[in-house]
KOLLODREN-876169 format. One record per residue (C-alpha): x, y, z; residue number from 0; residue in three letters. Coordinates in steps of 0.1 Angstrom, whole numbers, plus 5000, padded with zeros to 4 digits. Each point is the difference from the previous one (the first is absolute). Example, Ala and Ser with C-alpha at 12.3 -4.5 7.8 and 13.67 -1.06 7.14 Angstrom:
REM residues 2
(atom (5123, 4955, 5078), 0, ALA)
(atom (5014, 5034, 4993), 1, SER)
//
This chain:
REM residues 261
(atom (4421, 2883, 1308), 0, MET)
(atom (4982, 5030, 5009), 1, ARG)
(atom (5004, 5011, 5035), 2, PRO)
(atom (4968, 5012, 5019), 3, ALA)
(atom (4988, 5032, 4995), 4, LEU)
(atom (5006, 5018, 5033), 5, PRO)
(atom (4976, 5019, 5021), 6, PRO)
(atom (5014, 5033, 4992), 7, GLU)
(atom (4993, 4995, 4964), 8, VAL)
(atom (4967, 5016, 4991), 9, ILE)
(atom (4984, 4987, 4964), 10, VAL)
(atom (4988, 5032, 4986), 11, LEU)
(atom (4963, 4995, 4989), 12, GLU)
(atom (4998, 4993, 4956), 13, GLY)
(atom (5038, 4978, 5008), 14, THR)
(atom (5000, 4968, 4982), 15, ASP)
(atom (5025, 4986, 5026), 16, LEU)
(atom (5003, 4965, 4985), 17, GLU)
(atom (5009, 5021, 4964), 18, GLY)
(atom (5024, 5018, 5020), 19, ALA)
(atom (5019, 4968, 5012), 20, TRP)
(atom (5007, 4993, 4967), 21, ASP)
(atom (5001, 5028, 4985), 22, ARG)
(atom (5029, 5010, 5020), 23, PHE)
(atom (5024, 4964, 5005), 24, GLU)
(atom (5022, 5015, 4976), 25, VAL)
(atom (5004, 5030, 5021), 26, PHE)
(atom (5006, 4981, 5024), 27, GLU)
(atom (5028, 4979, 4984), 28, ALA)
(atom (5019, 5027, 4991), 29, LEU)
(atom (4998, 5023, 5030), 30, HIS)
(atom (4997, 4974, 5030), 31, HIS)
(atom (5034, 5008, 5014), 32, GLY)
(atom (4998, 5033, 5001), 33, MET)
(atom (4992, 5031, 5027), 34, GLN)
(atom (4997, 5023, 4973), 35, ILE)
(atom (4983, 4994, 4969), 36, CYS)
(atom (5013, 5024, 4976), 37, ASN)
(atom (5032, 5018, 4987), 38, PRO)
(atom (5009, 5017, 5033), 39, MET)
(atom (5031, 4991, 5030), 40, THR)
(atom (4992, 4999, 5037), 41, SER)
(atom (5017, 5032, 4998), 42, ARG)
(atom (4976, 5017, 4971), 43, ASP)
(atom (4968, 4986, 5016), 44, LEU)
(atom (5015, 5018, 5035), 45, ASP)
(atom (5007, 5031, 4982), 46, THR)
(atom (4962, 4998, 4985), 47, VAL)
(atom (4989, 5000, 5032), 48, LEU)
(atom (5022, 5031, 5016), 49, ASP)
(atom (4986, 5019, 4967), 50, ARG)
(atom (4966, 4994, 5014), 51, LEU)
(atom (5006, 5013, 5037), 52, ASP)
(atom (4970, 4978, 5014), 53, ILE)
(atom (4992, 5010, 5037), 54, THR)
(atom (4981, 4979, 5027), 55, ALA)
(atom (4962, 5000, 4992), 56, GLY)
(atom (5001, 4998, 4959), 57, ASP)
(atom (4979, 4984, 4982), 58, ARG)
(atom (5017, 4984, 4972), 59, MET)
(atom (4995, 4974, 4971), 60, ILE)
(atom (5020, 4980, 4977), 61, ASP)
(atom (4984, 4987, 4972), 62, ILE)
(atom (5015, 4973, 4978), 63, ALA)
(atom (5020, 4996, 5033), 64, CYS)
(atom (5019, 4961, 4994), 65, GLY)
(atom (5014, 4987, 5032), 66, HIS)
(atom (4996, 5034, 5016), 67, GLY)
(atom (5032, 5012, 5007), 68, GLU)
(atom (4989, 5036, 5001), 69, LEU)
(atom (4970, 4999, 5020), 70, LEU)
(atom (5020, 4978, 5021), 71, ILE)
(atom (5029, 5027, 5005), 72, ARG)
(atom (4976, 5022, 5008), 73, ALA)
(atom (4987, 4983, 5024), 74, ALA)
(atom (5031, 4996, 5018), 75, GLU)
(atom (5008, 5036, 4999), 76, ARG)
(atom (4970, 5019, 5012), 77, SER)
(atom (4967, 4986, 5014), 78, PRO)
(atom (4977, 5004, 4969), 79, ILE)
(atom (4965, 4985, 4986), 80, THR)
(atom (5011, 4981, 4967), 81, GLY)
(atom (4986, 4982, 4975), 82, VAL)
(atom (5018, 4980, 4973), 83, GLY)
(atom (4977, 4993, 4969), 84, LEU)
(atom (5006, 4974, 4978), 85, ASP)
(atom (4990, 4979, 4972), 86, LEU)
(atom (5020, 4962, 5013), 87, SER)
(atom (4985, 4985, 5029), 88, PRO)
(atom (5038, 4983, 4995), 89, TRP)
(atom (5018, 5035, 5007), 90, ALA)
(atom (4978, 5009, 5028), 91, LEU)
(atom (5003, 4968, 5018), 92, ALA)
(atom (5034, 5009, 5002), 93, ARG)
(atom (4994, 5036, 5009), 94, ALA)
(atom (4978, 4988, 5031), 95, ALA)
(atom (5028, 4976, 5010), 96, ALA)
(atom (5027, 5026, 5003), 97, GLU)
(atom (4979, 5025, 5013), 98, ALA)
(atom (4993, 4978, 5028), 99, ALA)
(atom (5035, 4989, 5002), 100, ARG)
(atom (5018, 5035, 5002), 101, ARG)
(atom (4970, 5024, 5009), 102, ALA)
(atom (4978, 4984, 5026), 103, PRO)
(atom (4975, 5018, 5009), 104, GLY)
(atom (5003, 5026, 4975), 105, ALA)
(atom (4965, 5013, 4985), 106, ASP)
(atom (5005, 4988, 4964), 107, LEU)
(atom (4970, 4981, 4978), 108, ALA)
(atom (5011, 4978, 4962), 109, TRP)
(atom (4968, 5003, 4983), 110, TRP)
(atom (4999, 4978, 4970), 111, LEU)
(atom (4983, 5017, 4967), 112, GLY)
(atom (5005, 5023, 4971), 113, ASP)
(atom (5012, 5035, 4999), 114, GLY)
(atom (4974, 5017, 4981), 115, LYS)
(atom (4970, 4986, 5030), 116, ALA)
(atom (5022, 5023, 5025), 117, LEU)
(atom (4976, 5024, 5013), 118, SER)
(atom (5007, 5039, 4994), 119, ARG)
(atom (5005, 5003, 5038), 120, ASP)
(atom (5031, 5024, 5009), 121, SER)
(atom (5035, 4987, 5013), 122, TRP)
(atom (5029, 5018, 5017), 123, ASP)
(atom (5022, 4975, 4981), 124, VAL)
(atom (4998, 4988, 4967), 125, ILE)
(atom (5020, 4975, 4981), 126, ALA)
(atom (4998, 4980, 4966), 127, CYS)
(atom (5032, 4984, 4989), 128, LEU)
(atom (5004, 4986, 4971), 129, GLY)
(atom (4964, 4998, 4988), 130, ALA)
(atom (4995, 5028, 4983), 131, SER)
(atom (4977, 4971, 4974), 132, TRP)
(atom (4971, 5001, 5025), 133, ILE)
(atom (4988, 5036, 4989), 134, TRP)
(atom (5012, 4995, 4966), 135, ASN)
(atom (5034, 5021, 5003), 136, GLY)
(atom (5019, 5023, 5018), 137, PHE)
(atom (4978, 5028, 4993), 138, GLY)
(atom (4966, 4983, 5014), 139, GLY)
(atom (5022, 4983, 5031), 140, THR)
(atom (5007, 5042, 5008), 141, ALA)
(atom (4963, 5005, 4996), 142, ARG)
(atom (4988, 4971, 5017), 143, ALA)
(atom (5026, 5010, 5033), 144, LEU)
(atom (4988, 5033, 4998), 145, ALA)
(atom (4961, 4995, 5003), 146, VAL)
(atom (5011, 4981, 5029), 147, ARG)
(atom (5019, 5024, 5017), 148, SER)
(atom (4998, 5033, 5020), 149, ARG)
(atom (5023, 5032, 5004), 150, PRO)
(atom (5035, 4987, 5014), 151, GLY)
(atom (4994, 4962, 4992), 152, THR)
(atom (5032, 4979, 4994), 153, ALA)
(atom (5004, 4979, 4968), 154, VAL)
(atom (5027, 4978, 4982), 155, ALA)
(atom (4994, 4990, 4963), 156, ILE)
(atom (5023, 4974, 4986), 157, GLY)
(atom (4994, 4993, 4964), 158, ASP)
(atom (5022, 4998, 4967), 159, LEU)
(atom (5018, 5032, 4988), 160, VAL)
(atom (5023, 5004, 4967), 161, LEU)
(atom (5034, 5012, 5003), 162, LYS)
(atom (5010, 5037, 4990), 163, PRO)
(atom (5008, 5001, 4960), 164, GLY)
(atom (4973, 4972, 4991), 165, VAL)
(atom (4977, 4999, 4974), 166, ASP)
(atom (4962, 4993, 5014), 167, PRO)
(atom (5001, 4990, 4963), 168, ALA)
(atom (5027, 4977, 4999), 169, GLU)
(atom (4976, 4976, 5024), 170, ILE)
(atom (4967, 5011, 5000), 171, ARG)
(atom (4986, 4967, 4974), 172, ARG)
(atom (5019, 4976, 5023), 173, GLU)
(atom (4996, 5017, 5036), 174, HIS)
(atom (4969, 5023, 4996), 175, GLY)
(atom (5003, 5035, 5015), 176, THR)
(atom (5034, 5001, 5024), 177, VAL)
(atom (5005, 5035, 5011), 178, LEU)
(atom (5030, 5023, 5011), 179, SER)
(atom (5005, 5015, 5035), 180, LEU)
(atom (4987, 5033, 4988), 181, THR)
(atom (4965, 4985, 4985), 182, ASP)
(atom (4992, 4981, 5030), 183, GLN)
(atom (5016, 5035, 5025), 184, ALA)
(atom (4974, 5022, 4980), 185, ASP)
(atom (4972, 4973, 5006), 186, ILE)
(atom (5003, 4998, 5035), 187, LEU)
(atom (5001, 5037, 4999), 188, THR)
(atom (4967, 5004, 4984), 189, GLY)
(atom (4981, 4977, 5023), 190, ARG)
(atom (5013, 5022, 5026), 191, GLY)
(atom (5033, 4980, 5013), 192, PHE)
(atom (5030, 5023, 5011), 193, GLU)
(atom (5029, 4997, 5019), 194, HIS)
(atom (5010, 4974, 4972), 195, LEU)
(atom (5034, 4973, 5001), 196, GLU)
(atom (5007, 4977, 4981), 197, PRO)
(atom (5023, 4972, 5012), 198, PHE)
(atom (5006, 4979, 4969), 199, VAL)
(atom (5011, 4960, 5005), 200, ALA)
(atom (5039, 4993, 4992), 201, SER)
(atom (5013, 4972, 4971), 202, GLU)
(atom (5011, 4981, 5028), 203, ASP)
(atom (4966, 5000, 5019), 204, GLY)
(atom (4983, 4992, 4963), 205, LEU)
(atom (5024, 4972, 4994), 206, ALA)
(atom (4996, 4993, 5036), 207, GLY)
(atom (4964, 4994, 4994), 208, TYR)
(atom (5004, 4977, 4973), 209, ASP)
(atom (5021, 4977, 5021), 210, ARG)
(atom (4979, 4996, 5030), 211, ARG)
(atom (4972, 4989, 4982), 212, THR)
(atom (5020, 4978, 4983), 213, ALA)
(atom (5013, 4983, 5033), 214, ALA)
(atom (4960, 5004, 5013), 215, SER)
(atom (4990, 4978, 4969), 216, ALA)
(atom (5026, 4979, 5001), 217, GLU)
(atom (4990, 4990, 5038), 218, GLU)
(atom (4971, 4995, 4984), 219, TRP)
(atom (5002, 4976, 4977), 220, ALA)
(atom (5022, 4981, 5025), 221, ARG)
(atom (4972, 4998, 5030), 222, ARG)
(atom (4969, 4993, 4968), 223, ASN)
(atom (5020, 4982, 4972), 224, PRO)
(atom (4976, 4997, 4969), 225, GLY)
(atom (4988, 5019, 4972), 226, LYS)
(atom (4990, 5028, 5018), 227, ARG)
(atom (5034, 5002, 5013), 228, ALA)
(atom (5015, 5000, 4968), 229, GLU)
(atom (4972, 5023, 4986), 230, GLN)
(atom (5013, 5025, 5022), 231, TYR)
(atom (5032, 5001, 4996), 232, LEU)
(atom (4995, 5006, 4969), 233, GLU)
(atom (4980, 5030, 5001), 234, GLU)
(atom (5031, 5016, 5024), 235, GLN)
(atom (5024, 4994, 4978), 236, ARG)
(atom (4981, 5014, 4970), 237, SER)
(atom (4990, 5026, 5027), 238, TRP)
(atom (5035, 5008, 5011), 239, ALA)
(atom (5013, 5002, 4965), 240, GLU)
(atom (4972, 5021, 4986), 241, ASP)
(atom (5012, 5025, 5034), 242, HIS)
(atom (5032, 4995, 4986), 243, ARG)
(atom (4994, 5017, 4967), 244, ARG)
(atom (4979, 5026, 5018), 245, ASP)
(atom (5022, 5014, 5023), 246, ARG)
(atom (5017, 5012, 4966), 247, GLU)
(atom (4972, 5023, 4999), 248, PHE)
(atom (4980, 5002, 5034), 249, MET)
(atom (5004, 5002, 5036), 250, SER)
(atom (4979, 5000, 5032), 251, TRP)
(atom (4992, 5029, 5018), 252, VAL)
(atom (4983, 5008, 5036), 253, VAL)
(atom (4986, 5034, 5005), 254, TRP)
(atom (4993, 5014, 5026), 255, THR)
(atom (4976, 5030, 5007), 256, ALA)
(atom (4975, 5021, 5025), 257, ARG)
(atom (4967, 5004, 4987), 258, TYR)
(atom (4989, 5036, 5002), 259, SER)
(atom (4968, 5004, 4989), 260, GLY)
//
């Protein structure tokens, strides 16, 4: 059953709300039991927040925020003005409820819509963890965040990364272009970012993410038995098997950096 969309969730102009409920039901099935909807542990996420060095009064946006955990933790640390942007109404309904419980009175808003439609207003802190598809890859994401930054803006970008020593040609046919840490660093530097710090997910973190999606899918199926539940269970198994194979070649990294202009 769909939850009520809380008033804190603002549906951006041009967003197909009905289509979003349908499109992201599978994401809900595989992630509803998680706080963090990526391969990071709780300690990892706190490390990223430490590196972003958020201060009182900062304007922060988390693009593809999922359940809003990064933004909520930031608001728990310091009085910020924050926006969580995502295309899943399921995720934003949960984010708004969690923010009300853990950070009552915090100046947080939740926007339902496509990151491509985000205006070019500048922010003090910008995060985009695991959603480089919005701007067609790491390079496009770095550019998109740069044009929404001012000198001193802190950014965090999460994406797939090649493991050291892997030949990109070995995986390009199946996965497209996946960059090395050096390639990603060069892109960030070329877009005006400095003080680059990569945080590479551990093997335990990557495997743990798949275990969490499995547990979420199984719980969702118990609550919502039927054909869709079976479909989502099979999708999770296929997804986890793909991830298991991919871990031979790829990992997941979060870069933190500062925009220098």
